[in-house]
Each structure stands twice: as C-alpha cells, then as structure tokens.
C-alpha positions as a LaTeX table, in Angstrom:
\begin{tabular}{lrrr}
\hline
Residue & $x$ (\AA) & $y$ (\AA) & $z$ (\AA) \\
\hline
Met1 & $-18.61$ & 25.67 & $-13.49$ \\
Asn2 & $-20.02$ & 28.33 & $-11.53$ \\
Glu3 & $-21.37$ & 27.66 & $-7.55$ \\
Thr4 & $-24.31$ & 25.68 & $-7.46$ \\
Ala5 & $-27.40$ & 27.58 & $-7.89$ \\
Thr6 & $-31.24$ & 27.62 & $-6.26$ \\
Ala7 & $-34.33$ & 28.73 & $-7.76$ \\
Asp8 & $-34.31$ & 32.01 & $-5.95$ \\
Asp9 & $-31.12$ & 32.79 & $-6.78$ \\
Pro10 & $-31.77$ & 34.94 & $-9.77$ \\
Glu11 & $-28.50$ & 35.36 & $-10.76$ \\
Ser12 & $-27.71$ & 31.45 & $-11.47$ \\
Glu13 & $-27.86$ & 30.17 & $-15.08$ \\
Pro14 & $-30.34$ & 27.36 & $-15.02$ \\
Leu15 & $-31.33$ & 24.73 & $-17.30$ \\
Ala16 & $-33.85$ & 25.35 & $-19.34$ \\
Asp17 & $-37.37$ & 25.43 & $-17.85$ \\
Ala18 & $-35.88$ & 25.64 & $-14.80$ \\
Gly19 & $-34.04$ & 21.99 & $-14.98$ \\
Ser20 & $-36.82$ & 19.09 & $-15.83$ \\
Ile21 & $-35.45$ & 15.99 & $-16.50$ \\
Ala22 & $-37.87$ & 16.71 & $-19.87$ \\
Asp23 & $-35.60$ & 18.93 & $-20.48$ \\
Leu24 & $-32.27$ & 16.84 & $-20.50$ \\
Ser25 & $-34.42$ & 14.51 & $-22.22$ \\
Arg26 & $-34.35$ & 16.88 & $-25.59$ \\
Arg27 & $-30.80$ & 18.05 & $-24.34$ \\
Tyr28 & $-29.57$ & 14.32 & $-24.39$ \\
Pro29 & $-30.91$ & 12.00 & $-27.13$ \\
Val30 & $-28.94$ & 8.97 & $-25.68$ \\
Trp31 & $-29.01$ & 8.16 & $-21.83$ \\
Leu32 & $-26.53$ & 5.40 & $-19.96$ \\
Cys33 & $-28.69$ & 4.63 & $-17.30$ \\
Asp34 & $-27.38$ & 3.66 & $-13.80$ \\
Val35 & $-29.61$ & 0.50 & $-12.40$ \\
Trp36 & $-28.64$ & $-0.38$ & $-8.80$ \\
Gly37 & $-29.52$ & 2.69 & $-6.77$ \\
Val38 & $-31.26$ & 4.49 & $-9.76$ \\
Val39 & $-33.39$ & 2.28 & $-11.20$ \\
His40 & $-34.08$ & 0.00 & $-8.63$ \\
Asp41 & $-33.07$ & $-0.42$ & $-4.78$ \\
Gly42 & $-31.71$ & $-4.08$ & $-5.20$ \\
Val43 & $-35.06$ & $-5.14$ & $-3.60$ \\
Arg44 & $-37.94$ & $-3.46$ & $-5.57$ \\
Ala45 & $-37.89$ & $-0.68$ & $-8.81$ \\
Asn46 & $-39.27$ & 2.87 & $-8.64$ \\
Pro47 & $-41.72$ & 3.39 & $-10.63$ \\
Ala48 & $-41.20$ & 7.33 & $-11.15$ \\
Thr49 & $-38.19$ & 6.36 & $-12.32$ \\
Met50 & $-38.56$ & 3.38 & $-14.66$ \\
Gln51 & $-41.96$ & 6.05 & $-15.57$ \\
Ala52 & $-39.24$ & 8.74 & $-16.62$ \\
Leu53 & $-37.23$ & 6.39 & $-18.69$ \\
Ala54 & $-40.24$ & 5.14 & $-20.51$ \\
Arg55 & $-40.93$ & 9.05 & $-21.65$ \\
His56 & $-37.84$ & 9.54 & $-22.81$ \\
Arg57 & $-37.81$ & 6.53 & $-24.46$ \\
Ser58 & $-41.40$ & 7.82 & $-25.87$ \\
Gly59 & $-39.70$ & 11.39 & $-26.96$ \\
Gly60 & $-37.42$ & 9.23 & $-29.66$ \\
Gly61 & $-34.53$ & 9.43 & $-26.84$ \\
Leu62 & $-32.85$ & 5.93 & $-26.57$ \\
Val63 & $-31.08$ & 4.11 & $-22.83$ \\
Ile64 & $-29.12$ & 1.47 & $-22.21$ \\
Leu65 & $-28.73$ & 0.62 & $-18.65$ \\
Ile66 & $-25.08$ & 0.63 & $-17.70$ \\
Thr67 & $-24.42$ & $-1.54$ & $-14.59$ \\
Asn68 & $-21.18$ & $-3.01$ & $-12.85$ \\
Ala69 & $-22.95$ & $-5.89$ & $-12.01$ \\
Pro70 & $-20.24$ & $-9.06$ & $-12.24$ \\
Arg71 & $-23.23$ & $-10.98$ & $-14.22$ \\
Ile72 & $-23.87$ & $-11.06$ & $-17.94$ \\
Ser73 & $-26.91$ & $-9.22$ & $-19.33$ \\
Ala74 & $-29.08$ & $-12.08$ & $-19.52$ \\
Ser75 & $-28.77$ & $-12.88$ & $-16.24$ \\
Val76 & $-29.15$ & $-9.51$ & $-15.03$ \\
Leu77 & $-32.29$ & $-9.11$ & $-17.45$ \\
Ala78 & $-33.61$ & $-12.64$ & $-15.76$ \\
Gln79 & $-33.49$ & $-11.04$ & $-12.44$ \\
Phe80 & $-35.54$ & $-7.43$ & $-13.30$ \\
Asp81 & $-38.75$ & $-9.19$ & $-13.07$ \\
Ser82 & $-38.08$ & $-10.17$ & $-9.29$ \\
Phe83 & $-37.80$ & $-5.89$ & $-8.90$ \\
Gly84 & $-40.37$ & $-5.48$ & $-11.28$ \\
Val85 & $-38.48$ & $-3.51$ & $-13.74$ \\
Arg86 & $-41.14$ & $-2.96$ & $-17.03$ \\
Gln87 & $-39.05$ & $-3.60$ & $-20.28$ \\
Asp88 & $-40.17$ & $-0.22$ & $-21.90$ \\
Cys89 & $-37.90$ & 1.59 & $-20.16$ \\
Phe90 & $-35.06$ & 0.74 & $-22.14$ \\
Asp91 & $-33.63$ & $-0.21$ & $-25.42$ \\
Asp92 & $-30.52$ & $-2.53$ & $-24.34$ \\
Ile93 & $-28.41$ & $-4.00$ & $-21.06$ \\
Val94 & $-24.45$ & $-3.39$ & $-20.84$ \\
Thr95 & $-23.04$ & $-5.43$ & $-17.68$ \\
Ser96 & $-19.55$ & $-4.82$ & $-16.01$ \\
Gly97 & $-20.12$ & $-8.65$ & $-16.12$ \\
Asp98 & $-19.93$ & $-8.36$ & $-19.84$ \\
Val99 & $-16.90$ & $-6.65$ & $-20.21$ \\
Thr100 & $-14.96$ & $-8.34$ & $-17.58$ \\
Arg101 & $-15.00$ & $-11.65$ & $-20.23$ \\
Ser102 & $-12.27$ & $-9.77$ & $-22.36$ \\
Leu103 & $-10.70$ & $-9.42$ & $-19.12$ \\
Leu104 & $-11.16$ & $-13.05$ & $-18.71$ \\
Ser105 & $-9.94$ & $-14.30$ & $-22.05$ \\
Arg106 & $-6.10$ & $-14.03$ & $-21.89$ \\
Trp107 & $-6.71$ & $-17.01$ & $-18.83$ \\
Gln108 & $-8.32$ & $-19.08$ & $-21.04$ \\
Gly109 & $-7.76$ & $-22.79$ & $-20.13$ \\
Lys110 & $-5.71$ & $-21.47$ & $-16.62$ \\
Pro111 & $-6.37$ & $-21.92$ & $-13.25$ \\
Ile112 & $-7.97$ & $-19.71$ & $-11.95$ \\
Tyr113 & $-9.23$ & $-19.52$ & $-7.61$ \\
Tyr114 & $-13.29$ & $-17.72$ & $-7.47$ \\
Ile115 & $-13.79$ & $-15.71$ & $-4.87$ \\
Gly116 & $-17.88$ & $-14.91$ & $-4.73$ \\
Pro117 & $-21.67$ & $-16.50$ & $-4.43$ \\
Asp118 & $-22.46$ & $-19.29$ & $-6.82$ \\
Arg119 & $-25.10$ & $-16.56$ & $-8.27$ \\
Asp120 & $-22.33$ & $-15.16$ & $-10.55$ \\
Leu121 & $-20.42$ & $-17.93$ & $-11.64$ \\
Gly122 & $-22.42$ & $-17.26$ & $-15.36$ \\
Leu123 & $-20.13$ & $-14.83$ & $-15.48$ \\
Ile124 & $-17.66$ & $-17.71$ & $-16.82$ \\
Glu125 & $-18.52$ & $-18.75$ & $-20.33$ \\
Pro126 & $-17.47$ & $-22.62$ & $-20.41$ \\
Gly127 & $-14.43$ & $-24.30$ & $-20.83$ \\
Ser128 & $-13.03$ & $-20.77$ & $-20.44$ \\
Ala129 & $-11.31$ & $-21.24$ & $-17.06$ \\
Gln130 & $-10.51$ & $-23.91$ & $-14.82$ \\
Phe131 & $-11.32$ & $-23.49$ & $-11.40$ \\
Ala132 & $-8.07$ & $-24.35$ & $-8.89$ \\
Ala133 & $-7.04$ & $-24.30$ & $-5.39$ \\
Leu134 & $-5.42$ & $-20.60$ & $-4.61$ \\
Asp135 & $-1.85$ & $-22.63$ & $-4.52$ \\
Glu136 & $-2.54$ & $-23.56$ & $-8.01$ \\
Ala137 & $-4.09$ & $-20.83$ & $-8.93$ \\
Glu138 & $-2.70$ & $-18.24$ & $-11.80$ \\
Ala139 & $-5.00$ & $-15.07$ & $-11.26$ \\
Val140 & $-8.31$ & $-14.72$ & $-9.14$ \\
Leu141 & $-11.62$ & $-13.45$ & $-10.07$ \\
Cys142 & $-13.49$ & $-11.64$ & $-7.77$ \\
Thr143 & $-17.48$ & $-11.20$ & $-8.17$ \\
Gly144 & $-17.81$ & $-10.28$ & $-4.47$ \\
Leu145 & $-17.95$ & $-11.35$ & $-1.44$ \\
Val146 & $-19.61$ & $-14.85$ & $-1.33$ \\
Asp147 & $-21.88$ & $-13.80$ & 1.58 \\
Asp148 & $-22.25$ & $-10.41$ & 1.38 \\
Glu149 & $-25.18$ & $-9.99$ & 4.28 \\
Thr150 & $-22.33$ & $-11.80$ & 6.98 \\
Glu151 & $-19.30$ & $-11.06$ & 6.10 \\
Gln152 & $-17.64$ & $-7.54$ & 5.45 \\
Pro153 & $-13.98$ & $-7.17$ & 3.05 \\
Glu154 & $-11.56$ & $-7.38$ & 5.82 \\
Asp155 & $-12.68$ & $-10.80$ & 6.11 \\
Tyr156 & $-10.62$ & $-11.32$ & 3.08 \\
Asp157 & $-7.18$ & $-9.53$ & 4.61 \\
Gly158 & $-5.58$ & $-13.14$ & 5.07 \\
Leu159 & $-6.44$ & $-14.34$ & 1.65 \\
Leu160 & $-5.12$ & $-11.62$ & 0.19 \\
Ala161 & $-2.10$ & $-11.25$ & 1.74 \\
Glu162 & $-1.56$ & $-14.99$ & 0.67 \\
Met163 & $-2.53$ & $-13.04$ & $-2.77$ \\
Arg164 & 0.42 & $-10.85$ & $-2.97$ \\
Arg165 & 2.92 & $-13.34$ & $-1.72$ \\
Arg166 & 2.28 & $-15.14$ & $-5.05$ \\
Glu167 & 1.35 & $-12.53$ & $-6.85$ \\
Leu168 & $-1.45$ & $-12.93$ & $-8.22$ \\
Val169 & $-3.63$ & $-10.49$ & $-10.67$ \\
Met170 & $-6.87$ & $-9.82$ & $-9.33$ \\
Ile171 & $-9.37$ & $-9.27$ & $-12.12$ \\
Cys172 & $-12.51$ & $-7.86$ & $-10.21$ \\
Ala173 & $-16.04$ & $-7.83$ & $-11.67$ \\
Asn174 & $-17.48$ & $-5.23$ & $-9.87$ \\
Pro175 & $-15.35$ & $-2.14$ & $-8.96$ \\
Asp176 & $-18.49$ & $-0.62$ & $-7.03$ \\
Lys177 & $-17.63$ & $-0.89$ & $-3.43$ \\
Val178 & $-20.73$ & $-1.32$ & $-1.96$ \\
Val179 & $-24.37$ & $-1.26$ & $-3.40$ \\
Arg180 & $-28.25$ & $-0.25$ & $-2.25$ \\
Arg181 & $-29.88$ & $-3.21$ & $-0.86$ \\
Gly182 & $-33.20$ & $-1.50$ & 0.08 \\
Lys183 & $-32.29$ & 0.48 & 3.24 \\
Arg184 & $-29.12$ & $-1.11$ & 3.91 \\
Leu185 & $-25.54$ & $-0.69$ & 1.85 \\
Ala186 & $-24.21$ & $-4.13$ & 1.04 \\
Pro187 & $-20.71$ & $-4.40$ & 0.13 \\
Cys188 & $-18.65$ & $-5.32$ & $-3.13$ \\
Ala189 & $-16.57$ & $-6.58$ & $-5.06$ \\
Gly190 & $-14.71$ & $-3.26$ & $-5.21$ \\
Ala191 & $-13.92$ & $-3.45$ & $-1.85$ \\
Val192 & $-12.17$ & $-6.55$ & $-1.97$ \\
Ala193 & $-10.43$ & $-5.04$ & $-4.65$ \\
Glu194 & $-9.10$ & $-1.74$ & $-2.88$ \\
Arg195 & $-7.49$ & $-3.84$ & $-0.07$ \\
Tyr196 & $-5.80$ & $-6.15$ & $-2.25$ \\
Glu197 & $-4.34$ & $-3.13$ & $-3.83$ \\
Ala198 & $-3.66$ & $-1.11$ & $-0.65$ \\
Ile199 & $-1.36$ & $-3.89$ & $-0.16$ \\
Gly200 & 0.54 & $-3.89$ & $-3.90$ \\
Gly201 & $-1.72$ & $-6.04$ & $-5.66$ \\
Thr202 & $-2.57$ & $-5.88$ & $-8.76$ \\
Val203 & $-6.09$ & $-5.32$ & $-10.20$ \\
Glu204 & $-8.16$ & $-5.46$ & $-13.01$ \\
Met205 & $-11.21$ & $-3.84$ & $-13.84$ \\
Ala206 & $-13.25$ & $-2.91$ & $-16.91$ \\
Gly207 & $-16.66$ & $-1.67$ & $-15.60$ \\
Lys208 & $-17.49$ & 1.25 & $-14.13$ \\
Pro209 & $-15.79$ & 4.18 & $-14.07$ \\
Phe210 & $-12.91$ & 2.10 & $-17.10$ \\
Ala211 & $-13.22$ & 3.45 & $-20.32$ \\
Pro212 & $-14.40$ & $-0.51$ & $-22.53$ \\
Ile213 & $-17.77$ & $-0.60$ & $-20.35$ \\
Tyr214 & $-18.20$ & 3.18 & $-21.85$ \\
Asp215 & $-16.92$ & 1.87 & $-25.43$ \\
Glu216 & $-19.48$ & $-1.00$ & $-25.28$ \\
Cys217 & $-22.47$ & 1.48 & $-24.18$ \\
Leu218 & $-21.59$ & 3.65 & $-27.21$ \\
Ala219 & $-20.82$ & 0.93 & $-29.94$ \\
Arg220 & $-24.76$ & $-0.40$ & $-28.47$ \\
Ala221 & $-25.65$ & 3.03 & $-29.13$ \\
Cys222 & $-24.72$ & 3.46 & $-32.63$ \\
Thr223 & $-25.74$ & 0.15 & $-33.09$ \\
Leu224 & $-29.41$ & 1.59 & $-32.03$ \\
Arg225 & $-29.29$ & 4.44 & $-33.79$ \\
Gly226 & $-27.83$ & 3.45 & $-37.00$ \\
Glu227 & $-25.82$ & 6.58 & $-36.85$ \\
Gln228 & $-22.39$ & 7.72 & $-35.40$ \\
Val229 & $-23.33$ & 9.80 & $-31.24$ \\
Asn230 & $-21.39$ & 12.14 & $-30.85$ \\
Leu231 & $-20.65$ & 12.27 & $-26.97$ \\
Asp232 & $-21.64$ & 15.56 & $-26.38$ \\
Asp233 & $-25.32$ & 14.02 & $-27.00$ \\
Val234 & $-25.21$ & 11.62 & $-24.20$ \\
Leu235 & $-25.81$ & 12.20 & $-20.74$ \\
Ala236 & $-24.82$ & 9.65 & $-17.63$ \\
Ile237 & $-26.95$ & 9.13 & $-15.24$ \\
Gly238 & $-25.80$ & 7.22 & $-11.57$ \\
Asp239 & $-25.50$ & 7.42 & $-8.56$ \\
Gly240 & $-22.14$ & 6.96 & $-7.42$ \\
Leu241 & $-20.03$ & 9.49 & $-7.12$ \\
Pro242 & $-16.39$ & 7.20 & $-7.42$ \\
Thr243 & $-18.40$ & 5.00 & $-10.43$ \\
Asp244 & $-20.63$ & 7.04 & $-12.02$ \\
Ile245 & $-19.48$ & 9.81 & $-11.67$ \\
Gln246 & $-16.03$ & 9.37 & $-12.39$ \\
Gly247 & $-16.68$ & 7.06 & $-15.36$ \\
Ala248 & $-18.21$ & 9.96 & $-17.02$ \\
Ala249 & $-16.17$ & 12.36 & $-16.06$ \\
Asp250 & $-13.17$ & 10.05 & $-17.27$ \\
Phe251 & $-15.27$ & 9.14 & $-20.38$ \\
Gly252 & $-15.98$ & 13.78 & $-21.06$ \\
Leu253 & $-19.73$ & 12.81 & $-20.67$ \\
Ala254 & $-22.25$ & 14.86 & $-18.68$ \\
Ala255 & $-24.21$ & 13.35 & $-15.93$ \\
Leu256 & $-26.71$ & 13.69 & $-13.85$ \\
Phe257 & $-26.35$ & 12.69 & $-10.29$ \\
Val258 & $-29.33$ & 10.59 & $-8.35$ \\
Leu259 & $-28.67$ & 12.04 & $-4.85$ \\
Asp260 & $-30.76$ & 9.56 & $-3.10$ \\
Gly261 & $-28.86$ & 6.49 & $-3.69$ \\
Ile262 & $-25.81$ & 5.00 & $-1.80$ \\
His263 & $-24.84$ & 8.42 & $-0.86$ \\
Ala264 & $-28.27$ & 8.83 & 0.90 \\
Ala265 & $-27.34$ & 9.29 & 4.32 \\
Glu266 & $-24.55$ & 12.31 & 3.43 \\
Leu267 & $-27.43$ & 13.93 & 1.83 \\
Gln268 & $-29.57$ & 13.79 & 4.91 \\
Asp269 & $-27.13$ & 14.85 & 7.10 \\
His270 & $-25.82$ & 17.33 & 4.48 \\
Gly271 & $-28.10$ & 18.51 & 2.47 \\
Ala272 & $-27.82$ & 18.53 & $-1.86$ \\
Asp273 & $-25.94$ & 21.82 & $-2.14$ \\
Arg274 & $-22.89$ & 20.06 & 0.15 \\
Leu275 & $-22.86$ & 16.75 & $-1.93$ \\
Val276 & $-23.02$ & 18.12 & $-5.06$ \\
Gln277 & $-19.68$ & 20.57 & $-4.36$ \\
Ser278 & $-18.45$ & 17.28 & $-2.81$ \\
Val279 & $-18.70$ & 16.39 & $-6.46$ \\
Arg280 & $-16.82$ & 19.10 & $-7.72$ \\
Glu281 & $-14.45$ & 18.64 & $-4.91$ \\
Lys282 & $-13.73$ & 14.75 & $-5.47$ \\
Val283 & $-14.54$ & 15.27 & $-9.56$ \\
Pro284 & $-12.74$ & 18.02 & $-11.20$ \\
Gly285 & $-13.48$ & 18.72 & $-14.90$ \\
Ile286 & $-17.11$ & 16.71 & $-14.38$ \\
Arg287 & $-19.93$ & 18.54 & $-16.33$ \\
Leu288 & $-22.54$ & 18.18 & $-14.32$ \\
Ala289 & $-25.79$ & 18.82 & $-16.04$ \\
Gly290 & $-28.18$ & 18.22 & $-12.68$ \\
Ala291 & $-28.69$ & 16.79 & $-9.21$ \\
Val292 & $-31.81$ & 15.12 & $-8.18$ \\
Pro293 & $-32.47$ & 13.30 & $-5.01$ \\
Gln294 & $-34.20$ & 10.88 & $-7.54$ \\
Leu295 & $-34.54$ & 10.33 & $-11.81$ \\
Thr296 & $-38.12$ & 11.50 & $-12.18$ \\
Trp297 & $-40.08$ & 13.06 & $-15.37$ \\
Gln298 & $-42.06$ & 15.96 & $-13.81$ \\
Asp299 & $-40.72$ & 17.06 & $-10.04$ \\
Ala300 & $-38.50$ & 19.73 & $-11.58$ \\
Arg301 & $-38.70$ & 21.24 & $-8.20$ \\
His302 & $-36.89$ & 19.32 & $-6.48$ \\
Thr303 & $-33.76$ & 19.77 & $-9.78$ \\
Val304 & $-30.46$ & 20.93 & $-7.90$ \\
Lys305 & $-30.11$ & 23.77 & $-11.10$ \\
Leu306 & $-26.25$ & 24.18 & $-12.16$ \\
Gly307 & $-24.57$ & 26.69 & $-14.31$ \\
Asp308 & $-22.60$ & 25.66 & $-17.19$ \\
\hline
\end{tabular}
C-alpha cells in the first residue's frame, strides 16, 4: 500500500471520485458495520451514519450490523429504540452473543461460573448451563464487568488467579477491551480476558476479530442476497483497530476505519494521518479502503484517501 495521501497530493492514487462514501457503496455492495462507536455511542444514535447506511440500502446495498455485544441479537435490537437507531438502516444484525452460544454448547448441563451484569444473562439458553460457585465450576463465562461504571479490570485479579489455579477455561462473550459510552470509554470483557491470558489462563472467543462472527455474517449475507457473496464485495466498517480492523484483515476483507470512535483521543492528539499509519504498522496486510472521522454519505472532504 502506498503512503497516506491527502486531497492536495496530485501524485496520490485516491479512491474514485474523491473517495466518497457513495463510491464505496458502489464498490462494495455488502457492508458489515460496527455498532458501538459507529452507529451509536452507547447513549444516542448518529443520524448522519444512519442516513449513510440507509442510502447504501436504497441503492441496492446490504447492511449487516456486526457487534461484539455479549447479548443475542434480539436483545440488542430491543435496545436500539432507547438509542434512537432507525430500523431502515440495516438488514440484519449478528452479535458476539449469537456466536458465543456455539462455544457454550459443549458445556451444556455443566456447572459454569458467571462474571458479568444481570442484563447479559439472556445469552444463556434455558437449560444449557448451570450456574455454580467458583469452587464447583468447570468453566467461566465472562460477558463483562459486573459494574463497568465503578470497576476496573484489575479489580478481578484475585478471582482470575483462583481461576488459573483451577485451570478453568474462560469463555469471553465480548472481545472488546473498551467501548465508547458517550464521552467516556467503559471497560469490557476483553480487558478481563486479556489479564487472564497474561497469567497463563485459557480464553475462548468467537466475536471480532475471530472468524466465527464473520462466517455467520457472510452466511446471512448469502441468504439475504440469494446468491454467493464474494469477499471482494464486502466492506467491513468499524472504529476498533484490534477488533474491527484486525478482524477484517484476518478474514480478507477491505476495511473503512472510523477514526472518531474509541481512538478519538489519538485522533485529537496525533491527527488522522498518524492514526492511519498506526493501522498499517499494527495490522500488516490490511486492505484499507479509506478512513473517515464518522461514517457520513456526503462529507467526502474529510476522507483520508489511500492508494492500493
């Protein structure tokens, strides 16, 4: 890939027609779009982003929302009303909770210790697992911190040490380490899982950046379009470098990096070009279709245009 180019660089090879989102809509008929940090910020939806997604659909495109939420898709859909997410801006939604159920299936009927808030308990299918105290558990399910408003991942170090002593597998339902909630970043299950792996614990995950959630998205896309979907026709959109962007690279998808999400502080401190450069350094092999502060249809002026 060439060095990052700007609108004033005549030697650059930009996306067609100034690299607008409309161009990406024509180039990639299937969009896999992140939710937290792109469609909404955990408090309210982004109207311009919803309009862009709806415009893509109105032109014949397909939008599948892909999220590391540790809940099944029906639960996430029910939450959309409180954020103001419009139903016309997507065709389907796949969650980390959906694909985590497959990881839980081999523990059916066995005692499991649970780490997370009560709101995520719907992830467990009735009769599929039995909750137990830690000293009786054969595995641990982590959907997040019990209270991510007051706790930090290091608060769980004592518990993680005991889990490691007993050699328990942690099933992490949300690989995200942080999520944007309004103006703050709230810690997620992925940060707890990272600390468990650091002391030698075994962690299993199926959400972004891991393949199962992308396999499910592609299967849904094929069903909705009634035909096989080529990976070259798919654009992954997201604000998370270690999840959305890394997942796209690992799965062989082009990616649109939304800068003003969980990396907003880095964008403010270092600028767009440096943030995009960090993607190239940390995610070798990524096919970066572009980078924008937010996903909007008309405002192509702020698109960071990239060579092939």
